[in-house]
C-alpha positions in Angstrom: 166.0 126.1 109.1 165.8 123.7 112.0 169.4 123.6 113.3 171.4 121.7 115.9 174.2 123.8 117.1 177.4 122.2 118.4 180.1 124.3 120.0 181.7 125.1 123.4 184.2 128.0 123.7 184.0 131.7 123.4 184.8 131.5 119.7 181.5 129.7 119.1 179.2 132.2 120.9 178.9 134.9 118.1 178.0 132.1 115.7 175.1 130.9 117.9 173.9 134.5 118.3 174.0 135.1 114.6 171.9 132.0 113.9 169.3 133.0 116.4 169.3 136.6 115.0 168.8 135.3 111.5 165.6 133.6 112.6 166.7 130.0 112.5 165.1 127.5 114.9 167.7 126.0 117.3 166.4 122.5 118.1 169.2 121.9 120.6 172.6 123.2 121.6 175.3 120.6 122.2 178.4 121.6 124.2 181.1 120.3 126.5 179.9 119.7 130.1 180.7 122.1 133.0 184.2 121.6 134.4 185.9 122.8 137.6 187.5 126.3 137.2 188.7 129.2 139.2 190.2 129.2 142.7 187.2 127.4 144.2 187.3 124.7 141.5 183.5 124.9 141.1 181.9 123.6 138.0 181.7 126.3 135.4 179.6 126.0 132.2 181.2 126.6 128.8 180.6 130.0 127.3 178.2 128.4 124.8 176.1 126.8 127.5 175.9 130.1 129.4 174.8 132.0 126.3 172.4 129.3 125.2 170.6 129.2 128.5 170.4 133.0 128.5 168.7 132.8 125.2 166.3 130.1 126.5 167.7 127.4 124.3 167.7 123.6 125.2 171.2 122.4 126.1 172.8 118.9 126.1 176.4 117.9 127.0 176.7 114.2 126.6 180.1 112.6 127.4 180.1 110.8 124.1 178.0 110.6 120.9 179.1 107.0 120.1 176.3 105.2 122.0 173.2 104.1 120.2 171.0 106.2 122.6 173.0 109.4 122.0 172.7 108.9 118.2 169.0 108.1 118.4 168.4 111.3 120.5 170.3 113.3 118.0 168.5 111.9 115.0 165.1 112.4 116.7 165.7 116.2 116.6 164.8 116.1 112.9 167.4 118.8 112.0 167.8 120.3 108.6 171.5 120.9 109.4 174.0 120.8 112.2 176.3 123.7 112.6 179.6 122.7 114.3 182.2 125.1 115.6 184.9 124.1 118.1 182.6 121.5 119.7 185.3 119.2 121.2 183.9 115.8 120.4 184.4 113.6 117.4 181.1 113.1 115.5 180.5 109.5 114.4 179.1 108.7 111.0 175.5 108.2 112.2 175.5 111.8 113.6 177.1 113.2 110.5 174.4 111.6 108.4 171.4 112.4 110.6 170.6 116.1 109.5 169.0 116.5 106.1 171.8 118.6 104.9 174.5 117.0 107.0 176.9 118.8 109.4 178.6 122.0 108.5 181.8 123.0 110.3 183.2 126.5 110.7 187.0 126.2 110.5 189.4 129.1 111.3 191.9 128.6 108.4 192.1 128.5 104.7 191.9 124.7 104.2 193.7 122.5 103.6 196.3 124.6 105.4 196.0 124.2 109.2 193.6 121.3 109.7 193.3 120.4 113.3 193.1 121.9 116.8 195.1 125.2 116.8 194.8 126.8 113.4 194.9 130.4 114.6 198.0 130.0 116.8 199.8 128.1 114.1 199.1 130.6 111.4 200.8 133.4 113.5 203.6 131.2 114.8 204.5 130.3 111.2 204.4 133.8 109.9 201.5 133.3 107.5 200.5 136.5 105.7 196.8 135.6 105.6 194.3 133.2 107.1 190.5 133.0 107.0 187.4 131.0 107.6 186.0 128.0 105.7 182.5 126.6 105.8 183.1 122.9 105.3 180.8 119.9 104.8 181.9 117.5 107.5 183.1 113.9 106.9 184.9 111.3 108.9 188.4 112.7 108.3 190.0 115.5 110.3 188.9 118.7 108.6 189.0 116.9 105.2 185.6 117.7 103.9 184.7 119.8 100.8 184.5 123.5 101.3 181.2 125.4 100.6 182.4 128.9 101.3 185.6 130.6 102.2 186.9 134.1 103.0 190.5 135.2 103.5 191.8 138.0 105.7 195.3 139.4 106.2 197.1 138.9 109.5 198.4 142.2 110.9 202.1 142.5 111.7 201.4 143.0 115.4 198.2 140.9 115.6 197.9 138.4 118.4 196.1 135.1 118.5 193.5 136.7 120.8 192.8 139.5 118.4 192.7 137.3 115.3 190.5 134.8 117.2 187.9 137.5 117.7 188.0 138.7 114.1 187.6 135.2 112.7 184.8 134.4 115.1 182.7 137.3 113.8 183.7 136.4 110.2 182.6 132.8 110.7 179.2 133.9 112.1 178.6 136.0 109.1 179.7 133.3 106.6 177.5 130.5 108.1 174.4 132.7 107.9 175.3 133.5 104.3 175.9 129.8 103.6 172.6 128.7 105.1 170.7 131.3 103.1 172.2 130.0 99.8 172.8 126.4 100.7 171.1 124.9 97.7 173.2 127.1 95.4 176.6 126.3 96.8 178.8 123.7 95.2 181.1 121.8 97.5 184.7 122.1 96.4 187.0 119.2 97.3 190.1 120.3 99.2 193.3 120.0 97.1 195.8 117.3 98.1 198.7 119.8 98.0 199.3 122.2 100.8 197.9 120.1 103.7 199.3 121.1 107.1 198.2 120.1 110.6 197.8 122.5 113.5 198.8 120.5 116.5 197.6 121.5 119.9 199.7 124.1 121.6 202.1 122.6 124.2 203.2 124.8 127.1 206.7 123.7 126.4 206.6 126.0 123.3 206.2 129.1 125.5 209.7 129.6 126.9 211.4 132.4 124.9 214.8 131.7 123.4 216.3 135.2 122.8 219.0 133.8 120.5 216.4 133.2 117.8 215.8 135.9 115.2 213.5 138.8 116.2 210.8 137.8 113.7 210.5 134.3 115.3 210.4 135.7 118.8 207.7 138.2 117.8 205.6 135.5 116.3 206.0 133.4 119.4 204.9 136.2 121.7 202.0 137.1 119.5 201.0 133.5 118.6 200.8 132.4 122.2 198.9 135.5 123.4 196.8 135.3 125.5 197.3 131.6 126.2 199.5 130.0 127.3 201.6 133.2 127.0 205.2 133.3 126.0 207.5 133.8 129.0 210.9 134.8 130.1 212.8 135.3 133.3 213.8 138.7 134.7 216.0 137.8 137.7 214.0 135.3 139.7 210.6 136.5 138.4 208.8 134.9 135.4 207.2 137.4 133.0 204.6 136.7 130.4 205.0 138.7 127.2 201.8 139.1 125.3 202.4 141.6 122.6 205.5 142.6 120.5 206.7 144.3 117.4 209.9 143.8 115.4 212.2 146.9 115.6 215.7 147.8 114.6 218.4 147.0 117.1 221.3 144.7 117.9 223.0 143.5 121.0 223.6 140.4 123.2 220.5 138.2 123.0 218.1 139.0 125.9 219.6 142.4 126.7 217.4 145.5 127.1 218.6 148.0 124.5 216.7 150.9 126.1 214.4 151.7 129.0 211.3 151.1 126.8 211.2 147.2 126.7 213.3 146.8 123.5 215.1 143.5 123.8 217.9 142.2 121.5 217.4 138.9 119.8 219.8 136.6 117.9 219.3 139.0 115.0 217.3 142.2 115.3 215.2 143.2 118.3 211.6 143.2 119.5 209.8 145.8 121.5 207.4 144.3 124.0 204.0 146.1 124.0 202.1 144.1 126.6 203.2 142.0 129.6 202.1 140.4 132.8 203.7 139.6 136.1 202.6 136.5 138.0 199.3 137.1 139.8 198.8 140.5 138.2 196.7 141.8 135.4 197.9 142.2 131.8 199.3 145.7 131.3 200.4 147.8 128.4 204.2 148.1 128.3 204.4 151.7 129.5 202.2 150.9 132.6 204.0 147.7 133.2 207.4 149.4 133.3 206.3 151.9 135.9 205.8 149.1 138.3 208.6 146.8 137.1 211.4 148.7 135.5 213.7 146.9 133.0 216.6 149.2 132.6 218.9 149.5 129.6 221.6 146.8 129.8 219.6 144.4 132.0 219.1 140.9 130.6 216.1 138.6 130.3 216.2 134.9 130.2 217.9 132.2 132.2 
């Protein structure tokens, strides 16, 4: 098929690669424009742009798709379908209507649960037992369109947003190739009205750990905000990012280290931190981290 691909972050890259590998013609890749990044604040292209250019594909990054010219340019591509995954711009109706088969979105949740910007984070933060990927026919509403294909997957008890992100990206790539191969045979299923939830963007204010909360909640916070923005706590005057955790038996004053192995008491129960990071340092497994920054039994974390 002749496809317009629309995506920007790392999550979208395996999808683009799968479409190329499946033999589809990529008429154009749309992505967000390069933005300043790193210490030098030099413009850095999105992961999708970098991969598309490496594959020799034409790239566009308009600031908006609401102008008549942008819509005319899009329609002139004569696409059979547009595949959209974490693109970053709202698609106006003329763009949604331009491809012969419309625009298909790859969404990382089991719709209608977790419509919106941060479905992977929210699924872990809320303790969902499973999530998945939906291939959805796009319409004007926010992730409201009928679903063509879906697949569920369990969320592991120690799985982080980063790990789940990578699994769902590969799953989405496989599902969109499958959907395009059987597009004429798929029946769009309207989303039910019950069970709708919205995955709001992650706010950095959510990242401070409150050790008086139950261990399960603290573990979800640490895992759900890993790798970004990273749940954090204070150890003395130093801020530590905690990026992996498991719930373990234990009881004590909230924030107190129950042993020398990074087991921290919560309001009820305890968590054992499995990965952590000091400011300006690399992420380390807990055993390595503790060799350079010991947290002894009886010490406290938090304000």
